[in-house]
C-alpha positions in Angstrom: -13.7 10.7 37.1 -11.2 10.7 34.3 -9.2 8.0 36.1 -12.4 5.8 36.0 -12.8 6.6 32.4 -9.3 5.4 31.6 -10.1 2.1 33.2 -13.4 1.7 31.4 -12.0 2.6 28.0 -8.8 0.6 28.5 -10.7 -2.6 29.2 -12.9 -1.9 26.2 -10.1 -2.9 23.8 -9.9 -6.3 25.5 -13.7 -6.7 25.4 -13.9 -5.8 21.7 -11.2 -8.4 20.9 -13.0 -11.1 22.9 -16.4 -10.4 21.3 -14.9 -10.2 17.8 -14.1 -13.9 18.0 -17.9 -14.5 17.8 -19.4 -11.6 15.8 -18.5 -9.1 13.1 -17.4 -5.6 13.7 -20.7 -4.2 12.4 -22.8 -6.5 14.6 -20.6 -5.6 17.6 -21.2 -1.9 17.0 -25.0 -2.2 16.5 -25.4 -4.4 19.7 -23.2 -2.2 21.8 -25.3 0.9 21.1 -28.5 -0.9 21.3 -27.6 -1.8 24.9 -26.4 1.8 25.5 -29.6 3.3 24.0 -31.8 1.2 26.3 -30.0 2.6 29.3 -30.1 6.2 28.0 -33.8 6.0 27.1 -34.5 4.7 30.6 -32.6 7.7 32.1 -34.3 10.2 29.8 -37.8 8.8 30.7 -37.1 8.7 34.4 -35.5 12.2 34.7 -37.1 14.7 32.3 -34.5 17.3 33.0 -31.9 15.2 31.2 -33.8 15.2 27.9 -31.8 17.0 25.2 -32.9 20.5 24.5 -30.8 22.5 22.0 -31.1 25.6 19.8 -32.0 25.1 16.1 -28.4 26.3 15.3 -27.0 23.4 17.3 -28.7 20.7 15.2 -25.8 20.3 12.8 -23.5 19.8 15.7 -25.7 17.0 17.1 -25.6 15.3 13.7 -21.9 15.5 13.5 -21.5 14.2 17.1 -23.8 11.2 16.2 -21.9 10.4 13.0 -18.4 10.8 14.3 -19.0 9.4 17.8 -20.8 6.2 16.8 -20.6 4.8 13.3 -17.4 6.4 12.1 -15.4 5.9 15.3 -16.6 2.5 16.3 -16.8 0.8 12.9 -13.3 1.9 12.2 -12.1 0.8 15.6 -13.8 -2.6 15.5 -12.8 -3.3 11.9 -9.2 -2.2 12.6 -8.9 -4.2 15.9 -10.1 -7.3 14.1 -6.9 -7.0 12.1 -4.6 -6.0 14.9 -4.1 -6.8 18.5 -5.9 -5.0 21.4 -2.6 -3.4 22.4 -2.0 -2.0 18.9 -5.5 -0.7 18.6 -5.3 1.0 21.9 -2.0 2.8 20.9 -3.6 3.9 17.6 -6.6 5.4 19.4 -4.2 7.0 21.9 -3.1 9.4 19.1 -6.5 11.1 19.4 -5.1 13.8 21.8 -2.6 15.0 19.2 -5.4 15.2 16.6 -7.5 17.1 19.1 -4.6 19.5 19.6 -4.3 20.2 15.9 -8.0 20.5 15.5 -8.5 22.7 18.6 -5.8 25.0 17.4 -7.6 25.5 14.1 -11.2 25.6 15.3 -11.2 26.4 19.1 -8.1 28.7 18.9 -6.3 26.7 21.6 -2.6 27.3 21.6 -0.2 24.7 20.1 3.3 25.2 21.6 6.6 23.9 20.5 6.3 21.3 23.2 3.1 20.1 21.8 4.5 19.9 18.2 7.2 17.7 19.6 4.6 15.5 21.3 2.6 15.3 18.0 5.7 14.2 16.1 6.6 11.5 18.7 3.1 10.1 18.8 2.8 9.7 15.1 6.3 8.2 15.0 4.9 5.5 17.3 2.0 4.8 14.9 4.5 4.5 12.1 6.4 1.9 14.1 3.1 0.0 14.5 2.3 0.3 10.8 5.7 -1.1 9.9 5.5 -4.0 12.4 3.9 -6.4 9.9 7.0 -6.2 7.7 9.3 -7.1 10.6 7.5 -10.0 12.2 5.8 -7.7 14.8 2.9 -10.1 15.4 -0.7 -10.0 14.2 -0.6 -6.4 13.2 -2.0 -5.7 9.7 -1.0 -2.6 7.8 -4.6 -2.1 6.5 -5.8 -2.6 10.1 -3.6 0.3 11.3 -4.7 2.6 8.5 -8.4 2.0 9.0 -7.8 2.1 12.8 -6.4 5.7 12.4 -9.9 6.8 11.3 -11.1 6.2 14.9 -8.9 8.8 16.6 -9.6 11.2 13.7 -13.3 10.8 14.2 -12.9 11.3 18.0 -11.0 14.5 17.5 -13.9 15.9 15.4 -16.3 14.7 18.1 -14.4 16.4 20.9 -14.0 19.7 19.0 -17.7 19.9 18.0 -18.9 18.8 21.5 -16.9 21.5 23.3 -19.1 24.5 22.6 -22.3 22.5 23.4 -21.0 21.9 27.0 -21.4 25.6 27.7 -25.1 25.5 27.2 -26.2 21.9 27.9 -25.5 19.2 30.5 -23.1 16.4 29.8 -26.0 13.8 29.8 -27.9 15.9 27.3 -25.0 16.2 24.9 -24.1 12.5 25.3 -27.7 11.3 24.8 -28.4 13.5 21.7 -25.2 12.4 20.0 -25.5 8.7 20.9 -29.1 8.4 19.8 -28.5 10.2 16.5 -25.5 8.0 15.9 -27.5 4.9 16.7 -30.1 5.8 14.0 -27.2 6.1 11.6 -26.4 2.5 12.2 -29.8 1.2 11.1 -28.8 0.8 7.4 -26.2 -1.8 8.6 -28.8 -4.0 10.3 -29.4 -7.3 8.5 -30.6 -10.9 9.1 -27.0 -11.8 9.6 -26.8 -9.3 12.5 -29.7 -11.0 14.2 -28.2 -14.5 13.7 -24.8 -13.5 15.1 -26.4 -11.9 18.2 -28.5 -15.0 18.8 -25.3 -17.1 18.9 -23.4 -15.1 21.5 -21.9 -16.9 24.5 -22.5 -15.8 28.1 -18.9 -14.5 28.3 -19.5 -12.3 25.2 -22.7 -11.0 26.6 -20.9 -10.0 29.8 -18.3 -8.1 27.7 -21.1 -6.5 25.7 -22.7 -5.2 28.9 -19.4 -3.7 29.9 -19.0 -2.1 26.5 -22.6 -0.8 26.2 -23.2 0.4 29.7 -19.7 1.1 31.1 -17.6 2.2 28.2 -20.4 3.8 26.1 -22.9 5.4 28.5 -20.6 5.9 31.5 -17.6 6.7 29.4 -19.2 9.2 27.1 -20.9 10.9 30.0 -17.7 11.3 31.9 -15.9 12.6 28.8 -18.5 15.2 27.9 -18.8 16.2 31.6 -15.0 16.8 31.7 -15.2 18.8 28.5 -17.4 21.3 30.3 -14.7 21.9 32.9 -11.4 21.7 31.1 -10.3 22.6 27.6 -10.6 19.9 24.9 -6.9 19.2 24.5 -6.3 18.7 28.3 -9.3 16.4 28.7 -8.1 14.2 25.8 -4.4 14.1 26.8 -5.3 13.1 30.3 -6.4 9.8 28.8 -2.8 8.7 28.1 -3.4 6.0 30.8 -5.9 4.3 28.5 -3.3 2.5 26.3 -1.4 1.4 29.4 -4.6 -0.1 30.9 -5.3 -1.8 27.5 -1.8 -3.2 27.1 -1.6 -4.6 30.6 -5.1 -6.0 30.4 -4.4 -7.6 27.0 -1.3 -9.2 28.4 -3.1 -10.5 31.4 -6.4 -11.5 29.9 -5.7 -12.2 26.2 -2.1 -13.4 26.6 -1.0 -10.9 24.0 2.8 -10.8 23.8 4.6 -7.6 24.6 6.6 -7.4 21.4 9.5 -5.0 20.9 7.5 -3.0 18.3 4.6 -2.6 20.6 6.8 -1.5 23.5 8.7 1.0 21.4 5.5 2.4 20.0 4.0 2.6 23.5 6.9 4.7 24.7 6.7 7.0 21.7 3.0 7.4 21.7 2.6 7.9 25.5 5.6 10.2 25.6 4.1 12.2 22.8 0.7 12.7 24.4 2.4 13.6 27.7 4.5 16.2 26.0 1.4 17.5 24.3 -0.3 18.1 27.6 -1.7 21.5 28.3 0.9 23.7 30.1 0.0 24.5 33.6 -1.7 27.9 34.0 -2.3 28.4 30.3 -5.9 29.5 29.4 -6.9 29.2 25.8 -9.0 31.8 24.1 -11.8 29.3 23.6 -12.1 28.8 27.3 -12.1 32.5 28.1 -14.9 33.1 25.6 -17.0 30.3 27.0 -16.8 31.8 30.4 -17.7 35.2 29.1 -20.9 34.0 27.3 
Protein backbone atom coordinates (compact mmCIF):
# COMPACT_ATOMS: atom_id res chain seq x y z
CA UNK A 1 0.00 0.00 0.00
CA UNK A 2 2.78 2.43 0.84
CA UNK A 3 4.56 1.45 -2.40
CA UNK A 4 1.43 2.39 -4.36
CA UNK A 5 1.30 5.65 -2.41
CA UNK A 6 4.89 6.46 -3.43
CA UNK A 7 3.91 6.03 -7.08
CA UNK A 8 0.75 8.16 -6.75
CA UNK A 9 2.50 10.98 -4.95
CA UNK A 10 5.63 10.83 -7.11
CA UNK A 11 3.59 11.27 -10.29
CA UNK A 12 1.65 14.10 -8.64
CA UNK A 13 4.64 16.45 -8.99
CA UNK A 14 4.68 15.88 -12.73
CA UNK A 15 0.91 16.37 -12.94
CA UNK A 16 1.09 19.63 -10.99
CA UNK A 17 3.83 20.96 -13.26
CA UNK A 18 1.84 20.07 -16.38
CA UNK A 19 -1.38 21.68 -15.14
CA UNK A 20 0.38 24.83 -13.90
CA UNK A 21 1.12 25.63 -17.55
CA UNK A 22 -2.62 26.34 -17.94
CA UNK A 23 -3.97 27.51 -14.57
CA UNK A 24 -2.80 29.25 -11.39
CA UNK A 25 -1.68 27.45 -8.22
CA UNK A 26 -4.86 28.56 -6.43
CA UNK A 27 -7.17 27.29 -9.18
CA UNK A 28 -5.30 23.99 -9.31
CA UNK A 29 -5.76 23.50 -5.56
CA UNK A 30 -9.48 24.36 -5.66
CA UNK A 31 -10.19 22.10 -8.64
CA UNK A 32 -8.13 19.22 -7.24
CA UNK A 33 -10.15 19.13 -4.04
CA UNK A 34 -13.46 19.76 -5.77
CA UNK A 35 -12.82 16.51 -7.67
CA UNK A 36 -11.69 14.77 -4.49
CA UNK A 37 -14.73 15.99 -2.55
CA UNK A 38 -17.15 14.63 -5.14
CA UNK A 39 -15.54 11.19 -4.76
CA UNK A 40 -15.54 11.39 -0.96
CA UNK A 41 -19.15 12.52 -0.72
CA UNK A 42 -20.14 9.64 -3.00
CA UNK A 43 -18.38 7.17 -0.71
CA UNK A 44 -19.92 8.70 2.43
CA UNK A 45 -23.41 8.62 0.91
CA UNK A 46 -23.09 5.01 -0.28
CA UNK A 47 -21.46 3.62 2.89
CA UNK A 48 -22.89 5.21 6.06
CA UNK A 49 -20.28 3.54 8.27
CA UNK A 50 -17.56 5.67 6.66
CA UNK A 51 -19.15 8.95 7.76
CA UNK A 52 -16.95 10.87 10.21
CA UNK A 53 -17.93 10.53 13.87
CA UNK A 54 -15.65 12.13 16.42
CA UNK A 55 -15.76 13.22 20.03
CA UNK A 56 -16.26 16.95 20.73
CA UNK A 57 -12.68 17.11 21.96
CA UNK A 58 -11.41 16.02 18.55
CA UNK A 59 -12.95 18.94 16.67
CA UNK A 60 -9.88 21.11 16.95
CA UNK A 61 -7.80 18.27 15.49
CA UNK A 62 -10.12 18.03 12.49
CA UNK A 63 -9.82 21.77 11.89
CA UNK A 64 -6.02 21.56 12.07
CA UNK A 65 -6.03 18.57 9.70
CA UNK A 66 -8.17 20.49 7.24
CA UNK A 67 -6.04 23.65 7.31
CA UNK A 68 -2.64 21.96 7.19
CA UNK A 69 -3.54 19.11 4.84
CA UNK A 70 -5.36 21.17 2.19
CA UNK A 71 -4.81 24.96 1.86
CA UNK A 72 -1.50 25.31 3.70
CA UNK A 73 0.21 22.27 2.16
CA UNK A 74 -1.15 22.48 -1.38
CA UNK A 75 -1.05 26.24 -1.91
CA UNK A 76 2.57 26.27 -0.73
CA UNK A 77 3.44 23.25 -2.89
CA UNK A 78 1.74 24.54 -6.03
CA UNK A 79 3.04 28.10 -5.68
CA UNK A 80 6.54 26.83 -4.96
CA UNK A 81 6.52 24.32 -7.82
CA UNK A 82 5.47 27.06 -10.24
CA UNK A 83 8.86 28.61 -9.46
CA UNK A 84 10.95 25.44 -9.36
CA UNK A 85 11.14 22.19 -11.28
CA UNK A 86 9.07 19.12 -10.41
CA UNK A 87 12.24 17.35 -9.26
CA UNK A 88 13.23 20.15 -6.90
CA UNK A 89 9.71 20.40 -5.47
CA UNK A 90 9.70 16.66 -4.81
CA UNK A 91 13.01 16.83 -2.96
CA UNK A 92 11.78 19.74 -0.85
CA UNK A 93 8.64 17.85 0.14
CA UNK A 94 10.81 14.78 0.84
CA UNK A 95 12.11 16.57 3.94
CA UNK A 96 8.70 16.03 5.58
CA UNK A 97 9.90 12.88 7.41
CA UNK A 98 12.64 14.77 9.23
CA UNK A 99 10.13 17.42 10.26
CA UNK A 100 7.79 14.65 11.40
CA UNK A 101 10.66 13.13 13.40
CA UNK A 102 11.29 16.42 15.18
CA UNK A 103 7.61 17.06 15.81
CA UNK A 104 6.92 13.49 16.89
CA UNK A 105 9.74 13.69 19.43
CA UNK A 106 8.18 16.78 20.97
CA UNK A 107 4.48 15.88 20.73
CA UNK A 108 4.17 12.09 20.44
CA UNK A 109 7.29 11.31 22.49
CA UNK A 110 8.80 9.21 19.72
CA UNK A 111 12.53 8.75 20.22
CA UNK A 112 15.05 10.72 18.12
CA UNK A 113 18.36 8.86 18.06
CA UNK A 114 21.79 10.09 17.00
CA UNK A 115 21.25 8.31 13.70
CA UNK A 116 18.10 10.32 13.12
CA UNK A 117 19.83 13.58 13.99
CA UNK A 118 22.45 12.79 11.34
CA UNK A 119 19.68 12.07 8.85
CA UNK A 120 17.97 15.36 9.66
CA UNK A 121 21.22 17.24 9.09
CA UNK A 122 21.84 15.55 5.73
CA UNK A 123 18.30 16.17 4.51
CA UNK A 124 18.37 19.87 5.30
CA UNK A 125 21.81 20.16 3.73
CA UNK A 126 20.23 18.82 0.55
CA UNK A 127 17.58 21.55 0.71
CA UNK A 128 20.32 24.14 1.19
CA UNK A 129 21.95 22.88 -2.02
CA UNK A 130 18.65 23.38 -3.85
CA UNK A 131 18.20 26.86 -2.39
CA UNK A 132 21.69 27.85 -3.56
CA UNK A 133 21.23 26.39 -7.05
CA UNK A 134 19.81 29.59 -8.53
CA UNK A 135 23.10 31.35 -7.78
CA UNK A 136 25.17 28.74 -9.59
CA UNK A 137 23.17 28.23 -12.75
CA UNK A 138 21.28 25.24 -11.34
CA UNK A 139 18.33 25.56 -13.71
CA UNK A 140 14.87 27.00 -13.13
CA UNK A 141 15.09 26.86 -9.34
CA UNK A 142 13.95 30.05 -7.61
CA UNK A 143 15.15 30.86 -4.10
CA UNK A 144 11.72 32.16 -3.09
CA UNK A 145 10.17 29.04 -4.64
CA UNK A 146 12.31 26.86 -2.37
CA UNK A 147 11.48 28.91 0.71
CA UNK A 148 7.72 28.87 0.08
CA UNK A 149 7.92 25.19 -0.90
CA UNK A 150 9.37 24.40 2.53
CA UNK A 151 6.02 25.36 4.07
CA UNK A 152 4.52 22.26 2.44
CA UNK A 153 6.54 19.62 4.36
CA UNK A 154 6.15 21.68 7.53
CA UNK A 155 2.37 21.62 7.07
CA UNK A 156 2.46 17.88 6.36
CA UNK A 157 4.46 17.22 9.51
CA UNK A 158 1.78 18.98 11.57
CA UNK A 159 -0.92 17.01 9.72
CA UNK A 160 0.82 13.69 10.47
CA UNK A 161 1.32 14.41 14.14
CA UNK A 162 -2.24 15.65 14.70
CA UNK A 163 -3.76 12.76 12.70
CA UNK A 164 -1.88 10.05 14.61
CA UNK A 165 -4.05 10.00 17.78
CA UNK A 166 -7.26 10.06 15.71
CA UNK A 167 -6.34 6.77 14.01
CA UNK A 168 -6.70 5.01 17.36
CA UNK A 169 -10.43 5.79 17.53
CA UNK A 170 -11.60 6.31 13.93
CA UNK A 171 -11.11 4.62 10.57
CA UNK A 172 -8.70 5.98 7.95
CA UNK A 173 -11.55 6.98 5.62
CA UNK A 174 -13.28 8.87 8.45
CA UNK A 175 -10.12 10.81 9.32
CA UNK A 176 -9.35 11.47 5.66
CA UNK A 177 -12.86 12.62 4.80
CA UNK A 178 -13.23 14.91 7.81
CA UNK A 179 -9.91 16.66 7.24
CA UNK A 180 -10.32 16.96 3.48
CA UNK A 181 -13.87 18.33 3.61
CA UNK A 182 -12.98 20.90 6.29
CA UNK A 183 -9.90 21.90 4.30
CA UNK A 184 -11.96 22.28 1.14
CA UNK A 185 -14.31 24.68 2.94
CA UNK A 186 -11.25 26.73 3.89
CA UNK A 187 -10.51 27.14 0.16
CA UNK A 188 -13.85 28.87 -0.56
CA UNK A 189 -12.49 32.41 0.10
CA UNK A 190 -10.01 31.86 -2.76
CA UNK A 191 -12.78 31.12 -5.28
CA UNK A 192 -13.28 33.86 -7.90
CA UNK A 193 -14.47 34.53 -11.43
CA UNK A 194 -10.92 34.05 -12.62
CA UNK A 195 -10.97 30.54 -11.13
CA UNK A 196 -14.04 29.61 -13.19
CA UNK A 197 -12.55 31.06 -16.37
CA UNK A 198 -9.30 29.13 -15.92
CA UNK A 199 -11.14 25.86 -15.29
CA UNK A 200 -13.26 26.41 -18.40
CA UNK A 201 -10.14 26.70 -20.55
CA UNK A 202 -8.42 23.50 -19.41
CA UNK A 203 -7.24 21.08 -22.11
CA UNK A 204 -8.11 17.37 -22.18
CA UNK A 205 -4.57 16.51 -21.07
CA UNK A 206 -4.82 18.84 -18.09
CA UNK A 207 -8.18 17.30 -17.12
CA UNK A 208 -6.59 13.84 -17.20
CA UNK A 209 -3.85 15.00 -14.85
CA UNK A 210 -6.45 16.68 -12.62
CA UNK A 211 -8.33 13.37 -12.36
CA UNK A 212 -5.12 11.67 -11.27
CA UNK A 213 -4.42 14.43 -8.74
CA UNK A 214 -7.94 14.60 -7.32
CA UNK A 215 -8.87 10.92 -7.26
CA UNK A 216 -5.53 9.09 -7.13
CA UNK A 217 -3.14 11.36 -5.24
CA UNK A 218 -5.70 13.07 -2.98
CA UNK A 219 -8.47 10.58 -2.12
CA UNK A 220 -6.44 7.40 -2.64
CA UNK A 221 -3.18 8.86 -1.33
CA UNK A 222 -4.60 10.41 1.83
CA UNK A 223 -6.58 7.24 2.58
CA UNK A 224 -3.48 5.03 2.32
CA UNK A 225 -1.39 7.45 4.39
CA UNK A 226 -3.90 7.69 7.26
CA UNK A 227 -4.55 3.92 7.06
CA UNK A 228 -0.80 3.32 7.51
CA UNK A 229 -0.64 5.79 10.42
CA UNK A 230 -3.01 3.49 12.29
CA UNK A 231 -0.56 0.60 11.97
CA UNK A 232 2.90 2.18 12.27
CA UNK A 233 4.35 5.13 14.17
CA UNK A 234 4.19 8.52 12.41
CA UNK A 235 7.93 8.75 11.75
CA UNK A 236 8.20 5.33 10.12
CA UNK A 237 5.21 5.89 7.84
CA UNK A 238 6.59 9.21 6.59
CA UNK A 239 10.15 7.99 6.16
CA UNK A 240 8.97 5.01 4.09
CA UNK A 241 8.01 7.53 1.42
CA UNK A 242 11.62 8.32 0.49
CA UNK A 243 10.77 6.60 -2.81
CA UNK A 244 8.47 9.52 -3.72
CA UNK A 245 11.25 11.90 -4.86
CA UNK A 246 12.87 9.10 -6.85
CA UNK A 247 9.60 8.47 -8.69
CA UNK A 248 9.18 12.23 -9.21
CA UNK A 249 12.71 12.79 -10.52
CA UNK A 250 12.57 9.87 -12.95
CA UNK A 251 9.05 10.80 -14.10
CA UNK A 252 10.01 14.45 -14.59
CA UNK A 253 13.00 13.37 -16.65
CA UNK A 254 10.94 11.00 -18.80
CA UNK A 255 7.76 13.07 -19.16
CA UNK A 256 8.81 16.70 -18.72
CA UNK A 257 12.36 16.40 -20.11
CA UNK A 258 13.72 18.04 -16.98
CA UNK A 259 17.54 17.81 -16.96
CA UNK A 260 19.20 15.95 -14.13
CA UNK A 261 21.52 18.78 -13.11
CA UNK A 262 24.43 18.32 -10.73
CA UNK A 263 22.72 20.32 -7.96
CA UNK A 264 19.58 18.20 -8.18
CA UNK A 265 21.55 14.94 -8.13
CA UNK A 266 23.67 16.06 -5.16
CA UNK A 267 20.58 17.24 -3.31
CA UNK A 268 18.79 13.96 -4.11
CA UNK A 269 21.63 11.94 -2.59
CA UNK A 270 21.69 14.10 0.54
CA UNK A 271 17.93 14.24 1.07
CA UNK A 272 17.28 10.57 0.40
CA UNK A 273 20.29 9.47 2.46
CA UNK A 274 19.03 11.70 5.25
CA UNK A 275 15.52 10.27 5.35
CA UNK A 276 16.85 6.72 5.10
CA UNK A 277 19.15 7.32 8.08
CA UNK A 278 16.25 8.86 9.97
CA UNK A 279 14.20 5.67 9.52
CA UNK A 280 12.82 4.07 12.63
CA UNK A 281 15.23 1.50 14.07
CA UNK A 282 14.01 -2.07 13.83
CA UNK A 283 12.38 -3.27 17.00
CA UNK A 284 12.04 0.15 18.61
CA UNK A 285 8.60 0.86 20.06
CA UNK A 286 7.92 4.52 20.88
CA UNK A 287 5.96 5.50 23.95
CA UNK A 288 3.17 6.96 21.82
CA UNK A 289 2.54 3.60 20.16
CA UNK A 290 2.49 1.75 23.46
CA UNK A 291 0.00 4.19 24.90
CA UNK A 292 -2.25 3.90 21.87
CA UNK A 293 -2.32 0.11 22.29
CA UNK A 294 -3.16 0.41 25.97
CA UNK A 295 -6.15 2.74 25.38
